[in-house]
TORMAR-221414 format. One line per field, with one value per residue (C-alpha): x, y, z; chain. Coordinates in pm, whole numbers, plus 32768, in hexadecimal, padded with zeros to 4 digits. Layout:
// residues N
east: c(X, ...) $
north: c(Y, ...) $
up: c(Z, ...) $
ch: c(A, ...) $
// end
This chain:
// residues 559
east: c(5526, 53CB, 539F, 53A7, 526B, 52B5, 5381, 53D0, 5484, 5506, 5415, 541C, 534F, 535D, 5354, 529B, 5356, 5426, 5485, 55EF, 560D, 554A, 54F2, 548C, 54F9, 55B8, 55F8, 55B7, 55CC, 5559, 54D5, 5432, 5404, 530D, 5390, 54A0, 54D3, 5572, 55E1, 55D5, 56CC, 5719, 5703, 55CC, 5587, 5629, 54DB, 549D, 5339, 52EA, 533E, 524D, 5137, 5164, 5135, 4FF6, 4F74, 4F7F, 5066, 501C, 4F72, 50AB, 5186, 5156, 51E7, 5286, 533C, 536E, 5286, 521B, 51B2, 50FE, 50CF, 50F0, 4FF2, 506A, 4FF5, 5047, 4F4A, 4E3D, 4D04, 4CAE, 4B99, 4C90, 4D8A, 4C7B, 4C40, 4DB4, 4DF4, 4DEB, 4D86, 4ECA, 4FA8, 4F9D, 5061, 50C8, 5102, 520B, 5128, 4FFD, 4F44, 4F43, 4ED3, 4DC0, 4C70, 4C51, 4AD2, 4AB3, 4B0C, 4C29, 4B33, 4A5D, 4B8C, 4BF9, 4A8E, 4A7A, 4B81, 4AB9, 496F, 4A10, 4AA9, 49CA, 485A, 488F, 478A, 47D3, 481B, 491D, 49C6, 49DC, 4A79, 4B70, 4BD6, 4C05, 4CDD, 4DAC, 4DDD, 4E58, 4F3F, 4FEF, 502A, 4F1A, 4EB9, 4D49, 4CCC, 4B68, 4BC9, 4C95, 4B61, 4AA6, 4BD1, 4C1D, 4D7E, 4DD3, 4D8F, 4EAB, 5025, 50FA, 514F, 4FE3, 4F7E, 5084, 5006, 4EA5, 4F32, 4FDD, 4E99, 4DDE, 4EE5, 4EE2, 4D75, 4D38, 4E82, 4F2B, 505D, 5127, 515B, 51F7, 527A, 52D4, 53B8, 52CD, 53B9, 5464, 539E, 5399, 5475, 556E, 549C, 5364, 5438, 54CD, 536F, 52EB, 541C, 53FD, 5288, 52BD, 53D1, 52FD, 51C8, 529B, 5327, 51DC, 5114, 5220, 51EC, 52C3, 5322, 53A9, 5432, 5489, 5583, 56A0, 5750, 584D, 5835, 56D6, 5754, 583B, 570F, 5616, 5696, 56D1, 572F, 5775, 574D, 57E3, 5735, 57D8, 5719, 5637, 5749, 57A2, 5919, 5948, 5882, 58C9, 58B3, 58A2, 59E9, 5AA4, 5A2D, 5A62, 5BBD, 5C44, 5B93, 5C09, 5B71, 5BED, 5A8A, 5A47, 5B8C, 5B25, 59D3, 5A6F, 5B80, 5A79, 59CB, 5A2F, 5AAD, 5A63, 5BCD, 5BF7, 5D01, 5E30, 5DDD, 5EA8, 5ED1, 5F20, 5DC2, 5D91, 5C27, 5B84, 5A94, 594E, 582E, 574F, 5611, 5625, 5792, 583E, 5964, 5A93, 5BA0, 5CFC, 5CA8, 5C44, 5B3A, 5A30, 5963, 5820, 57B5, 5666, 560B, 54EB, 5438, 52D7, 51C2, 5064, 4F4F, 4DE6, 4D0C, 4B97, 4AD8, 4962, 4904, 4A44, 4A79, 4BE6, 4CD0, 4E3F, 4F40, 50A6, 5197, 52D5, 531E, 542B, 5533, 567A, 5793, 58AE, 5946, 5A9C, 5B24, 5BDD, 5B3C, 5A22, 5930, 5864, 570A, 56A3, 5572, 5440, 5321, 524A, 536B, 535D, 5491, 53E9, 531B, 545D, 54EA, 53B2, 53AC, 551A, 54D9, 53A0, 52C2, 51E9, 51DC, 5243, 5161, 5276, 53EF, 54FA, 55A8, 56DA, 5767, 5872, 5823, 56AE, 5598, 54CC, 53DC, 52B5, 533B, 523E, 524F, 52E1, 53F5, 543B, 5460, 55CD, 5633, 557E, 568D, 5784, 56C9, 567A, 55DB, 55F9, 54C6, 54A6, 53EF, 54A9, 5394, 5288, 5381, 5399, 5282, 524B, 51DA, 5313, 5468, 559B, 561A, 54D7, 54E9, 564C, 5645, 54F4, 557A, 56AC, 55DE, 54DB, 55F7, 5669, 576D, 575A, 56DE, 5825, 58F1, 57F4, 580F, 598B, 597F, 5886, 596D, 5A95, 59CD, 594A, 5AAB, 5B18, 5A10, 5A72, 5979, 59AA, 594C, 5862, 577E, 56FA, 560A, 557C, 545C, 5457, 53BB, 54E8, 55D3, 560B, 55C3, 572F, 5750, 5616, 56A6, 57E6, 570F, 5663, 57BA, 5825, 56E3, 5725, 5890, 5826, 57A9, 5907, 587E, 5932, 5867, 5802, 56F1, 56DE, 5592, 55AC, 564F, 56E0, 55EB, 552F, 566A, 5720, 5851, 5940, 5896, 5879, 59F0, 5A2E, 593E, 59CF, 5B2F, 5AB4, 5A10, 5B4B, 5C23, 5B3A, 5B41, 5CBD, 5CFB, 5BFB, 5C15, 5A9D, 59E9, 5910, 57E9, 57C3, 5675, 5671, 55E8, 570B, 582A, 5911, 58E7, 5919, 5A5F, 5AF3, 5A8D, 5A5D, 5B51, 5A5D, 5918, 57D9, 56EA, 5577, 545C, 52F2, 534B, 5475, 55EE, 5659, 57CD, 58D0, 5A42, 5B58, 5B02, 5C21, 5BB6, 5A47, 5A91, 5B97, 5ADB, 5969, 58FA, 5780, 56AB, 55F1, 5737, 57A5, 5659, 5690, 57E7, 575E, 5656, 5743, 5758, 58A7, 5937, 5A69, 5AC4, 5BB5, 5B98, 5CAC, 5CBC, 5D73, 5C3F, 5B87, 5C36, 5BB5, 5C48, 5BFB, 5AB1) $
north: c(D273, D2F4, D398, D515, D5CC, D6C6, D64C, D742, D6AF, D76F, D893, D996, DAD6, DB9F, DD1A, DDE4, DE6A, DF9F, DF3B, DF4D, DDD1, DCAD, DBFF, DC79, DB20, DA1E, D8AA, D8CB, D79A, D7D3, D6EF, D738, D618, D5F9, D69E, D774, D8E0, D91F, DA85, DAFD, DC1F, DD21, DE8E, DF3A, DEBC, DD6B, DCB4, DC58, DCD9, DC46, DAEF, DB2A, DBA6, DA82, D98E, DA3F, DA60, DBDC, DC33, DD73, DD37, DD9D, DC93, DB23, D9DD, D948, D821, D746, D6DC, D74C, D622, D654, D509, D45C, D53A, D610, D773, D7EA, D6F0, D745, D805, D954, D8AD, D7AE, D8BF, D977, D838, D815, D97F, D9AA, D83C, D798, D8C4, DA2A, DB69, DC92, DDC8, DED3, DFFE, DFA2, E0EB, E0AA, DF41, DF84, E018, E16F, E167, E017, DFCE, DEDD, DDDB, DDF3, DDBB, DC7F, DC0C, DC2C, DB19, DA33, DA7A, DA2D, D8E1, D859, D83A, D884, D959, DAC1, DA74, D967, DA45, DB63, DA82, DA00, DB61, DBCD, DA9A, DAE0, DC4E, DBDC, DAD9, DBE3, DCBD, DDC3, DE4A, DE99, DDB1, DE2B, DF92, DF26, DE73, DFBD, E09C, E11C, E0F3, E267, E25A, E162, E182, E0EB, DFC0, DF84, DF9D, DE9A, DDB3, DDCF, DD6B, DC3F, DBDF, DBF1, DB15, DA10, DA01, D8CD, D82C, D812, D738, D838, D9A2, DA9E, DBDD, DCEA, DDEB, DDF9, DEC4, DFB8, E0EA, E094, E11C, E033, DFCF, DF8A, DED5, DDF7, DDA8, DD4B, DC74, DBC5, DB92, DAF4, DA13, D9AD, D960, D89E, D7C2, D795, D73B, D699, D79B, D7B5, D923, D9D3, DB1B, DC22, DD30, DE05, DE14, DD0F, DDA3, DD12, DBC9, DB99, DBA5, DAC7, D9EC, D877, D87F, D99A, D9CA, DB00, DB8E, DC80, DD00, DBD1, DACA, DA0D, DA44, D992, D8B7, D7EB, D7D9, D933, D91F, D89B, D9B5, DABE, DA56, D9CB, DA73, D9EF, DAE9, DC4F, DCD5, DC29, DCB3, DE0F, DDF4, DD75, DE7D, DF8F, DF43, E055, DFCF, E03E, E0A3, E217, E258, E329, E499, E5D6, E61C, E790, E7F1, E78F, E786, E774, E65F, E669, E581, E699, E6EF, E7FF, E85C, E92E, E887, E96C, E97A, EA07, EAC0, EC28, EC4E, EB3F, EB21, EAF0, EAF0, EA7C, EAD9, EA3F, E9E5, E958, E8F7, E898, E837, E869, E74E, E780, E67C, E65A, E653, E6CF, E817, E85C, E752, E7CA, E6D7, E737, E6CA, E77B, E7F4, E8EE, E874, E936, E8E6, E98D, E928, E9BD, E9FF, E8D3, E7D2, E6D6, E6B7, E579, E571, E409, E365, E295, E300, E40D, E477, E5D7, E5CD, E643, E746, E7E3, E7E6, E886, E98F, E9E8, E9FC, EAC9, E9E3, E9EC, EAEF, EA83, EABE, EB5A, EB7F, EC24, EBC6, ECA0, ECB8, EDBF, EE70, EE8D, EDD1, ED3A, EC6D, ED5B, EE37, EEA0, EE24, EF62, EF80, EE0B, EDF5, EE6D, ED70, EC3F, EBF8, EBC0, EA8D, E97A, E826, E6D2, E5F8, E47F, E432, E4C9, E477, E536, E652, E692, E708, E5EA, E6E2, E7BA, E75A, E757, E8A5, E951, E8A9, E920, EA81, EAEC, EB4B, EC14, ECCA, ED27, EDD5, EE98, EDBA, EDD8, ECA1, EC67, EC75, EB96, EA90, EA9B, EA67, E949, E897, E8BB, E83B, E70B, E6A7, E6E3, E5F4, E4EC, E522, E58B, E6EB, E651, E5ED, E754, E707, E5C9, E595, E4FC, E3B1, E370, E350, E24F, E2A1, E2E7, E3C9, E488, E4C2, E548, E639, E6AC, E6E8, E7B4, E87E, E8CC, E92F, EA16, EB05, EB11, EAC7, EAE1, E9C8, E889, E7B7, E649, E5BF, E442, E487, E327, E247, E1DD, E18C, E043, E016, E03E, E17F, E1F1, E1CF, E2A3, E3B7, E3BE, E3E1, E4F8, E5B5, E595, E611, E73A, E79C, E78B, E847, E95A, E979, E94B, E901, E7CA, E759, E5E6, E54B, E3CF, E2A2, E1CA, E1C3, E11A, E23E, E33C, E291, E2C9, E430, E4F1, E5B1, E5D1, E52A, E5A7, E490, E4EA, E43B, E4B2, E60F, E644, E625, E522, E507, E5C3, E59C, E547, E420, E34D, E38B, E33F, E1FF, E188, E1E3, E234, E2C3, E2E6, E1A6, E20B, E22E, E0DC, E046, E0D4, E031, DEE7, DEE8, DF3E, DE28, DD7D, DDF7, DD26, DD1A, DDDD, DDEB, DDFD, DD95, DC5C, DBF2, DC2B, DBD8, DBAA, DC9A, DCD4, DD92) $
up: c(8D08, 8CB3, 8B5E, 8B66, 8BC5, 8AAE, 8985, 886E, 8741, 8612, 8643, 852C, 853B, 83FA, 83F1, 82E6, 81B3, 81FB, 835E, 83CF, 83B6, 8323, 846A, 85C4, 8641, 8577, 85BB, 8731, 8812, 8978, 8A8A, 8BDB, 8CCC, 8DE5, 8F22, 8E82, 8E1F, 8CCD, 8C87, 8B20, 8B0F, 8A05, 89A5, 891F, 87C0, 87FE, 87DB, 8948, 895B, 8806, 8890, 89B3, 88D1, 87E3, 8904, 8971, 880D, 8822, 8701, 863D, 84EF, 842D, 84D1, 847B, 84F7, 83BE, 8455, 8584, 869C, 87F7, 88CA, 8A17, 8ACB, 897A, 88C6, 87A2, 87E6, 8685, 85FD, 86FD, 869A, 8735, 87FD, 888A, 88E0, 89A1, 8A68, 8AB4, 8B18, 8C92, 8CC0, 8C45, 8BF6, 8C6E, 8C3E, 8D18, 8C46, 8C7E, 8CBC, 8D96, 8D63, 8BEB, 8C1A, 8D19, 8CB6, 8D5C, 8D6C, 8E1E, 8F87, 8FC7, 9048, 8F0F, 8E31, 8EE5, 8EF5, 8D7B, 8D5F, 8E43, 8D91, 8C41, 8CAB, 8DC3, 8E1E, 8F8F, 9044, 90A4, 9213, 91C2, 90C0, 91B9, 92C2, 91C3, 915B, 92C5, 9307, 91D0, 9233, 9387, 92E8, 9217, 9348, 931E, 9471, 94A5, 938E, 93C4, 9378, 924A, 91C7, 919D, 9146, 8FE9, 8F59, 8F73, 90EA, 9123, 9129, 9014, 90ED, 9144, 8FD6, 8F7B, 9091, 9004, 8EB0, 8F4F, 9001, 8EB6, 8E14, 8F29, 8F91, 8EB6, 8F20, 8DC9, 8D9A, 8CD1, 8D3B, 8C4C, 8CF1, 8BF2, 8C9C, 8DCC, 8EAA, 8DBB, 8E2A, 8F9E, 90B3, 915B, 9288, 91B9, 90B6, 91C5, 9247, 90ED, 909B, 91EB, 91B1, 905A, 90DE, 920B, 913A, 903F, 9152, 9206, 90CE, 8FF7, 8EE5, 8DB2, 8D89, 8C54, 8CDC, 8BD8, 8C37, 8BB0, 8D03, 8D6F, 8ECB, 8EE1, 8E50, 8F7D, 9067, 8FB6, 8E97, 8E88, 8D18, 8C22, 8AAB, 8A08, 88D6, 87E0, 86B1, 86BE, 86DB, 8818, 8840, 898D, 8A7C, 8BB1, 8D2D, 8DC7, 8E88, 8D5B, 8C79, 8D85, 8DF3, 8CAA, 8B85, 8A36, 8941, 8916, 8922, 8A6F, 8AF9, 8A89, 8B37, 8C79, 8C72, 8C46, 8D91, 8E89, 8FD4, 9136, 916C, 911D, 9019, 9078, 9072, 90B9, 922B, 9210, 9279, 93E6, 945D, 95AE, 9604, 96BC, 970E, 9789, 96D4, 95C9, 95FC, 94F0, 9446, 946F, 9366, 935D, 921E, 9262, 9154, 9158, 901A, 90DC, 9247, 92D1, 9435, 94FE, 93BA, 93E7, 92F9, 9369, 927A, 92D3, 9257, 923B, 92FF, 92B9, 9429, 94CD, 9418, 93D0, 9459, 9460, 93D5, 9436, 9322, 9398, 94F8, 955A, 9463, 944C, 9358, 929B, 914F, 9101, 8FA9, 8F21, 9006, 8FF1, 9113, 9108, 91A4, 91E1, 9279, 922D, 914D, 91F1, 92D4, 9241, 915F, 9020, 90DC, 915E, 8FFB, 8F6A, 907C, 903E, 8EC6, 8F1A, 8E4F, 8F87, 909B, 91FA, 9323, 93F3, 9403, 932D, 91E4, 91B1, 9051, 9001, 9146, 90F7, 91A6, 908B, 9161, 9130, 901C, 8F15, 8DAF, 8D1B, 8E1F, 8E0F, 8C97, 8C7B, 8D85, 8CF8, 8BF9, 8D17, 8D97, 8C9D, 8CDC, 8C2F, 8C6C, 8C91, 8B4C, 8A23, 892C, 89EA, 8A1F, 88A8, 87C3, 86CA, 85BE, 85C8, 8545, 8625, 85A8, 8615, 876B, 87B0, 8721, 87AF, 8906, 8895, 878D, 8894, 894B, 881D, 8773, 85F5, 8541, 8488, 85C8, 867B, 8567, 8572, 86EA, 86BC, 85C4, 86AF, 87D9, 871D, 86C1, 8828, 88AF, 87B0, 8693, 852B, 84C0, 83BC, 84DD, 84E1, 83C1, 845C, 8550, 86B0, 8643, 8561, 868B, 879C, 8907, 8952, 8821, 8883, 89DF, 8942, 8878, 89B9, 8A53, 8924, 893A, 8AA9, 8A64, 8949, 8A56, 8AF4, 8C51, 8D9D, 8E3C, 8D87, 8E2C, 8DC1, 8E40, 8E23, 8CD3, 8CA4, 8D60, 8C24, 8B5C, 8B22, 8BFC, 8AD6, 8A5D, 8BC7, 8BF3, 8ABB, 8B2A, 8C8B, 8BFE, 8B1C, 8C3D, 8D10, 8BF1, 8BB4, 8D23, 8D2D, 8BE8, 8C21, 8D9B, 8DBC, 8EFE, 8EDF, 8FB1, 8F68, 8FCF, 8FDC, 9095, 9022, 911D, 9023, 8F33, 904C, 90AE, 8F56, 8F0D, 9054, 9130, 9251, 92B1, 9357, 93BF, 93C0, 9472, 948B, 9413, 94FC, 94DE, 95DF, 958C, 94C0, 947E, 938C, 92B0, 9338, 94A0, 9463, 93A5, 949E, 95DD, 95AD, 96FB, 96E2, 96F7, 95BA, 94F7, 957C, 9506, 93A8, 9393, 9415, 9301, 91E2, 90DD, 90AC, 91F4, 923D, 90C9, 8FF3, 8E78, 8D73, 8C03, 8C7A, 8D3D, 8E84, 8FCA, 9129, 9228, 9394, 93BB) $
ch: c(A, A, A, A, A, A, A, A, A, A, A, A, A, A, A, A, A, A, A, A, A, A, A, A, A, A, A, A, A, A, A, A, A, A, A, A, A, A, A, A, A, A, A, A, A, A, A, A, A, A, A, A, A, A, A, A, A, A, A, A, A, A, A, A, A, A, A, A, A, A, A, A, A, A, A, A, A, A, A, A, A, A, A, A, A, A, A, A, A, A, A, A, A, A, A, A, A, A, A, A, A, A, A, A, A, A, A, A, A, A, A, A, A, A, A, A, A, A, A, A, A, A, A, A, A, A, A, A, A, A, A, A, A, A, A, A, A, A, A, A, A, A, A, A, A, A, A, A, A, A, A, A, A, A, A, A, A, A, A, A, A, A, A, A, A, A, A, A, A, A, A, A, A, A, A, A, A, A, A, A, A, A, A, A, A, A, A, A, A, A, A, A, A, A, A, A, A, A, A, A, A, A, A, A, A, A, A, A, A, A, A, A, A, A, A, A, A, A, A, A, A, A, A, A, A, A, A, A, A, A, A, A, A, A, A, A, A, A, A, A, A, A, A, A, A, A, A, A, A, A, A, A, A, A, A, A, A, A, A, A, A, A, A, A, A, A, A, A, A, A, A, A, A, A, A, A, A, A, A, A, A, A, A, A, A, A, A, A, A, A, A, A, A, A, A, A, A, A, A, A, A, A, A, A, A, A, A, A, A, A, A, A, A, A, A, A, A, A, A, A, A, A, A, A, A, A, A, A, A, A, A, A, A, A, A, A, A, A, A, A, A, A, A, A, A, A, A, A, A, A, A, A, A, A, A, A, A, A, A, A, A, A, A, A, A, A, A, A, A, A, A, A, A, A, A, A, A, A, A, A, A, A, A, A, A, A, A, A, A, A, A, A, A, A, A, A, A, A, A, A, A, A, A, A, A, A, A, A, A, A, A, A, A, A, A, A, A, A, A, A, A, A, A, A, A, A, A, A, A, A, A, A, A, A, A, A, A, A, A, A, A, A, A, A, A, A, A, A, A, A, A, A, A, A, A, A, A, A, A, A, A, A, A, A, A, A, A, A, A, A, A, A, A, A, A, A, A, A, A, A, A, A, A, A, A, A, A, A, A, A, A, A, A, A, A, A, A, A, A, A, A, A, A, A, A, A, A, A, A, A, A, A, A, A, A, A, A, A, A, A, A, A, A, A, A, A, A, A, A, A, A, A, A, A, A, A, A, A, A, A, A, A, A, A, A, A, A, A, A, A, A, A, A, A, A, A, A, A, A) $
// end
């Protein structure tokens, strides 16, 4: 057998004084062979990305490699100079980052950014470089490569941006590809396309791929071998099927058991619902007093074009839905399907173009600010990114009590309510005096939930509220949201692109495509018999379909 393409032995990466542990990574052994995909799995903070950055020579200044070796084709990367590392990057090893908009330069066209790699590493003339970029764009599945060449990153979809990143990584045909959570923020169809693209390129070119993820659902689709990292230590490694079906470490079992399945969990059946595949059909409920009702809701943006004047961009078209008290309505669909626009219209963060939004018998769709103010507290929203949702300069107490105090609650009573809510969402009351950066992502999301509940709302909107979280933290937050809805009798509008999450938390589902609702119904009916071709395509693209996950291991089931 050939020696490994990448051979990491005894790697130790030390953290600065005052960190929560001495090492980001400790005594790590990891190999990637030519023509295989190795998944490095673990929660946030486990050291996965530090391993990737140490291979590429991109470690932060405060973190140092204090032991071990990283061999690429027999060359020790830890002993290589910065000049040598620059020669190796893109030519022998390349990396795809998690967030393409953060990794791509916003003031350069996509073609210029890939051309920069070629200019740095080759002496080819402009014409040859351009032909090579166009061929690479086509190879990664970008339609209209010529247009992509002159487009800026913000003009592309998330999937297209990630394909540009992959093209940049592969244009010099490296032997090792490192993919650091490249599909976490993507919807299921785009995720399936990117995973299929990486697998196809790996097979066609014989690449060695180190694929970093926190999701064992993705592992089922792509991995040949798996290594599980916990707080910098590899607790389990082996062939993918062995680790998936027969995990030996408790931490691995916890991660596998946290993956939500595509089989909806048992839910109460006392609330019968009608089903429809017609466009913009209201969702009737047996409960007589819905918390919110949207009727023929539309939102059109008008974009200024330099030569075209105002070009209308319809984001939502004639959407009608009802959310009853005590139920969760899931709105699912790809990115840009209009899900978040519907949520923001209902919360009146933006004003719809037409339609009605009925809350407590009042149409709030075009209500003025003064008339709307007493009703705002009844609709609260939890956003996707909990860090950007909280003011980094204000402590947690200020974040939670601000809303109630604005509506007349005395400060002492607001603080008492804040302490009770923090304990209810699983945090200590002492957290009130701390700041957002002192909490993990899951803890910050719990704080955002407590802040929303402090207003005693009737409708809680969760807009991709768990998509950025590890699967274990995601499972905890989903259980918390379900418990809150049950105990308080809240209505919940749950926006997500993840069908596995929707299966576990929703009572009913509305499927959106291109600004329209194409199918609605009870979650069990939709998951058992999706009627619309678009819904069927979403299920076909879902990762880990045909698998069920328990702490005893993953098992294949009929798809």
